[in-house]
C-alpha positions as CSV (number, residue, x, y, z in Angstrom):
1,M,44.4,-20.1,96.2
2,S,40.8,-20.7,97.0
3,W,41.3,-20.7,100.8
4,K,43.0,-17.3,100.7
5,N,40.0,-15.9,98.9
6,D,37.7,-17.5,101.4
7,I,39.6,-15.7,104.2
8,K,39.5,-12.4,102.3
9,F,35.8,-12.6,101.6
10,S,35.0,-13.8,105.1
11,I,36.6,-10.6,106.5
12,M,34.6,-8.6,103.9
13,F,31.4,-10.3,104.9
14,V,32.0,-9.6,108.6
15,V,32.5,-5.9,107.7
16,A,29.5,-5.9,105.4
17,H,27.3,-7.6,108.1
18,C,28.3,-4.9,110.6
19,V,27.4,-2.2,108.1
20,T,24.1,-4.0,107.3
21,L,23.2,-4.2,111.0
22,Y,24.0,-0.5,111.5
23,R,21.9,0.4,108.5
24,R,19.0,-1.7,109.7
25,L,19.2,0.2,113.1
26,K,19.1,3.5,111.2
27,V,16.0,2.2,109.3
28,Y,14.4,1.2,112.6
29,L,15.1,4.6,114.0
30,G,13.7,6.4,111.0
31,I,17.1,7.9,110.0
32,L,17.2,6.1,106.7
33,K,14.0,6.0,104.6
34,T,13.0,3.0,102.5
35,K,11.1,3.1,99.3
36,Y,10.5,0.3,96.8
37,G,12.4,-1.8,99.3
38,I,15.6,0.3,98.7
39,I,17.3,1.2,101.9
40,G,18.4,4.8,102.0
41,Y,16.4,5.5,98.8
42,Q,17.3,8.6,96.9
43,L,17.1,9.9,93.3
44,N,20.2,11.2,91.6
45,Q,20.1,14.2,89.4
46,H,19.1,12.0,86.4
47,G,16.1,10.6,88.4
48,I,17.8,7.2,88.8
49,P,16.9,5.3,92.0
50,L,19.9,4.7,94.3
51,S,20.7,3.4,97.7
52,D,22.7,5.6,100.1
53,L,25.5,3.1,99.7
54,F,25.9,4.2,96.1
55,A,26.6,7.8,96.8
56,E,24.9,10.3,94.4
57,E,28.1,12.2,94.1
58,I,30.1,9.1,92.9
59,H,27.3,8.0,90.6
60,N,27.1,11.4,88.9
61,G,30.9,11.7,88.9
62,A,31.1,8.5,87.0
63,S,28.9,10.0,84.3
64,Q,31.3,12.9,84.0
65,Y,34.6,11.0,84.0
66,D,36.8,12.0,81.0
67,R,40.3,10.9,81.7
68,F,40.2,7.8,79.5
69,R,43.3,6.3,78.0
70,E,43.8,4.9,74.5
71,D,44.0,1.3,75.7
72,D,41.1,1.4,78.2
73,V,38.2,-0.9,77.7
74,V,34.7,-0.3,79.2
75,V,32.6,-3.2,80.2
76,A,29.0,-2.1,80.3
77,T,26.1,-4.2,81.6
78,Y,22.9,-4.0,83.5
79,A,23.4,-5.4,87.0
80,K,23.6,-9.2,87.1
81,S,24.1,-9.5,83.4
82,G,27.6,-11.0,83.1
83,T,29.7,-8.1,84.4
84,N,32.4,-10.2,86.2
85,F,32.2,-12.9,83.5
86,T,33.1,-10.4,80.8
87,E,35.7,-8.6,82.9
88,D,37.5,-11.8,83.8
89,I,37.7,-12.9,80.1
90,V,39.3,-9.6,79.3
91,A,41.7,-9.9,82.2
92,S,42.6,-13.5,81.2
93,I,43.4,-12.3,77.6
94,Y,45.6,-9.5,78.9
95,A,47.5,-12.0,81.1
96,E,48.1,-14.4,78.2
97,V,49.7,-11.6,76.1
98,G,51.8,-10.3,79.0
99,L,50.0,-7.1,79.6
100,H,49.3,-8.0,83.2
101,Q,50.2,-10.7,85.7
102,R,47.9,-13.7,85.8
103,G,45.3,-13.4,88.6
104,Y,45.5,-9.6,88.5
105,K,42.5,-7.6,87.2
106,P,43.3,-3.9,86.4
107,H,39.7,-3.1,87.1
108,V,37.5,-0.5,88.7
109,R,33.7,-0.3,88.8
110,M,33.0,3.4,88.6
111,E,29.9,3.8,90.5
112,F,30.6,1.1,93.0
113,T,33.6,2.6,94.8
114,F,32.0,3.7,98.0
115,F,34.6,2.0,100.2
116,K,37.6,3.4,98.4
117,A,36.3,6.7,97.1
118,P,33.9,8.6,99.4
119,N,33.7,11.6,97.0
120,K,34.1,12.5,93.4
121,E,37.7,13.7,93.7
122,N,38.7,10.4,95.3
123,L,36.9,8.5,92.6
124,M,39.0,10.3,89.9
125,A,42.2,9.6,91.8
126,H,41.2,5.9,92.3
127,V,40.4,5.4,88.7
128,D,43.6,7.2,87.5
129,A,45.7,4.9,89.8
130,I,44.7,1.7,88.0
131,P,47.6,0.6,85.7
132,S,47.0,0.3,82.0
133,P,45.4,-1.3,80.2
134,R,42.4,-0.7,82.5
135,I,39.1,-2.5,82.6
136,I,36.5,0.1,83.6
137,S,33.0,-1.4,84.2
138,T,29.7,0.3,84.7
139,H,25.9,-0.2,85.1
140,L,25.2,3.3,84.0
141,Q,22.4,3.7,81.5
142,W,23.5,4.9,78.0
143,D,22.2,8.5,78.4
144,H,24.3,8.8,81.6
145,L,27.6,7.3,80.3
146,P,30.7,9.5,79.9
147,E,30.7,11.3,76.6
148,K,33.8,9.5,75.4
149,V,32.0,6.2,75.7
150,R,28.8,7.4,74.0
151,N,30.7,8.9,71.0
152,G,32.8,5.8,70.5
153,T,36.2,7.2,71.5
154,V,36.6,4.4,74.1
155,R,36.4,0.7,73.3
156,T,33.3,-0.7,75.0
157,I,32.0,-4.2,75.4
158,H,28.3,-4.5,76.2
159,C,26.8,-7.7,77.6
160,L,23.1,-8.3,77.7
161,R,21.1,-10.9,79.6
162,N,17.5,-11.8,79.5
163,P,15.3,-10.1,82.1
164,K,13.9,-13.3,83.6
165,D,17.3,-14.5,84.8
166,V,18.3,-10.9,85.7
167,V,15.5,-10.5,88.2
168,C,16.0,-13.9,89.7
169,S,19.7,-13.3,90.2
170,G,19.2,-9.7,91.4
171,F,17.0,-10.4,94.3
172,P,19.4,-12.6,96.4
173,F,22.4,-10.4,95.3
174,F,20.9,-7.1,96.5
175,R,19.8,-8.7,99.7
176,K,23.3,-10.0,100.5
177,L,24.7,-6.5,99.5
178,G,22.3,-4.9,102.0
179,V,20.8,-2.4,99.7
180,I,17.2,-3.7,99.9
181,H,15.1,-4.1,103.0
182,P,15.4,-7.6,104.6
183,N,11.7,-7.8,104.9
184,L,11.2,-7.1,101.1
185,T,9.5,-10.2,99.6
186,W,10.5,-11.8,96.3
187,K,7.0,-11.0,95.1
188,E,7.4,-7.4,95.9
189,F,10.9,-7.2,94.4
190,F,9.6,-8.8,91.2
191,Q,6.9,-6.1,90.9
192,H,9.4,-3.3,91.5
193,F,11.5,-4.8,88.7
194,L,8.5,-4.7,86.3
195,N,7.7,-1.2,87.4
196,E,11.4,-0.1,86.8
197,N,11.8,0.9,90.5
198,I,15.1,-0.7,90.8
199,I,18.6,0.5,91.9
200,H,20.5,2.0,89.0
201,G,17.4,2.3,86.9
202,G,15.0,0.0,85.1
203,Y,16.1,-2.9,82.9
204,F,13.7,-2.2,80.1
205,Q,14.7,1.5,79.8
206,Y,18.3,0.4,79.9
207,V,17.9,-2.1,77.0
208,R,16.0,0.4,74.9
209,Q,18.7,3.0,75.3
210,W,21.5,0.6,74.4
211,Y,19.5,-0.8,71.5
212,A,19.3,2.6,69.9
213,H,23.1,2.8,69.8
214,R,23.9,-0.8,69.1
215,H,25.8,0.1,65.9
216,Q,28.0,2.7,67.6
217,K,31.7,2.5,66.6
218,N,34.1,0.8,69.0
219,L,31.2,-1.2,70.5
220,L,31.2,-5.0,70.8
221,N,27.7,-6.4,71.7
222,L,27.6,-9.7,73.5
223,E,24.9,-11.9,75.1
224,Y,25.4,-13.6,78.4
225,E,23.6,-16.8,77.3
226,D,25.8,-17.0,74.2
227,L,28.9,-16.5,76.3
228,K,27.9,-19.5,78.3
229,K,27.1,-21.7,75.3
230,N,29.9,-20.6,73.0
231,L,32.7,-19.5,75.3
232,R,35.5,-20.3,72.9
233,E,34.0,-18.4,70.0
234,N,33.4,-15.4,72.3
235,V,36.9,-15.4,73.7
236,V,38.3,-15.2,70.1
237,K,35.8,-12.4,69.3
238,I,36.8,-10.4,72.5
239,A,40.5,-10.8,71.8
240,E,40.1,-9.6,68.3
241,F,38.1,-6.6,69.5
242,L,40.9,-5.8,71.9
243,G,43.5,-6.0,69.1
244,Q,45.1,-9.2,70.6
245,S,46.1,-12.3,68.8
246,L,46.0,-15.5,70.7
247,T,47.4,-19.0,69.9
248,E,45.2,-22.0,70.1
249,E,46.9,-23.0,73.4
250,Q,46.3,-19.5,74.8
251,I,42.6,-19.6,73.8
252,E,42.1,-22.9,75.5
253,R,43.7,-21.6,78.7
254,V,41.4,-18.5,78.7
255,V,38.4,-20.7,78.1
256,A,39.3,-23.1,80.9
257,E,40.0,-20.3,83.3
258,N,36.6,-18.7,82.7
259,T,34.2,-21.6,83.0
260,F,31.8,-20.9,85.8
261,E,33.0,-23.9,87.9
262,N,36.7,-22.9,87.7
263,K,36.0,-19.2,88.3
264,K,33.9,-19.8,91.4
265,K,36.5,-22.2,92.7
266,A,39.3,-19.7,92.1
267,M,37.4,-16.9,93.7
268,G,36.3,-18.8,96.7
269,S,33.0,-20.2,97.9
270,L,32.0,-17.0,99.7
271,H,32.2,-14.7,96.7
272,I,28.7,-13.1,96.4
273,M,29.2,-12.3,92.7
274,Y,28.9,-15.9,91.7
275,R,25.5,-17.6,92.3
276,K,24.3,-20.4,90.0
277,G,26.0,-19.2,86.9
278,K,23.5,-20.7,84.4
279,S,21.0,-19.5,82.0
280,G,17.3,-20.6,82.2
281,G,17.3,-20.7,86.0
282,W,14.2,-18.6,85.9
283,R,12.2,-21.6,85.0
284,S,12.4,-23.0,88.5
285,E,12.1,-19.6,90.2
286,L,9.3,-17.7,88.5
287,T,5.7,-18.7,89.1
288,V,3.4,-19.2,86.2
289,E,1.8,-15.9,86.9
290,Q,5.1,-14.0,87.2
291,N,6.3,-15.6,83.9
292,E,3.1,-14.4,82.2
293,L,3.5,-10.9,83.6
294,M,7.1,-10.8,82.5
295,D,6.2,-12.0,78.9
296,E,3.6,-9.2,78.7
297,K,6.1,-6.6,79.8
298,I,8.7,-7.8,77.4
299,K,6.2,-7.7,74.5
300,S,5.0,-4.2,75.4
301,E,8.5,-2.8,75.8
302,F,10.5,-4.6,73.0
303,E,7.9,-5.5,70.3
304,D,9.3,-2.8,68.0
305,L,13.0,-3.7,68.5
306,E,13.2,-6.1,65.5
307,E,17.0,-6.9,65.9
308,L,16.7,-7.7,69.6
309,N,16.9,-11.4,70.1
310,L,16.9,-12.2,73.8
311,Q,17.9,-15.8,74.7
312,Y,16.2,-17.6,77.6
313,D,18.3,-20.8,77.9
């Protein structure tokens, strides 16, 4: 099915390219302002930096969503921290136990629905239309999550990734997505990341907020690096969290289906969500100076978080 996905994503890329060219023209004409390299820069009501593509009304509407179902699961991550990886494992488990057809992901990313939901009302209808059990993902910071997520009413899987790989993965992704200025350099983007001037809010603030609520009920904490190293163990852990019992054969199928190589092949070579799919790639991308700056930032922000154990390989 890879060729079908390639065709689908080729069409999406053509559309995205046209949108990007149009937005660049608006930047050139001064219609769209750019700040911190973010095209169409704006602050939402919580002071979170957004691009105009991520409509403020949708972003804020996602924070207020309250029509959760008993069998919903929320996948919460900072951007480029294993969102699709985690969602796909959940979808594979649901397929194995017959809750959904294989290859179908009952999924919506709440604040990323600008093509399907141009306003808050459409967002609600779009989310409500997803068949159960739904996988609802988000990059919202803890303080801005829907109340039923924050109070533990809804089952939530949180996946954390080290900031060195996050920043290295984020730069090419946001460029392809067309939300940062094409002339923004890697060096400039890296500095904006350290200064927390990043779309959807800063990484370090995000982690500190989640850390404070790490023992919340109905919350499963995962680490991207551990998912890569110990996929089978984590598949079992996720299945148990979802209340699903898998046979050994089913576990092996879920594992095989969600290796990076098989997932990228299944999704098609043009899918922008899958880049290198490895941990520790920062070692060949960060300069010595950038690595030292990042180490200083990590120490200053996380030194008092004794239970935080970031993995870098």
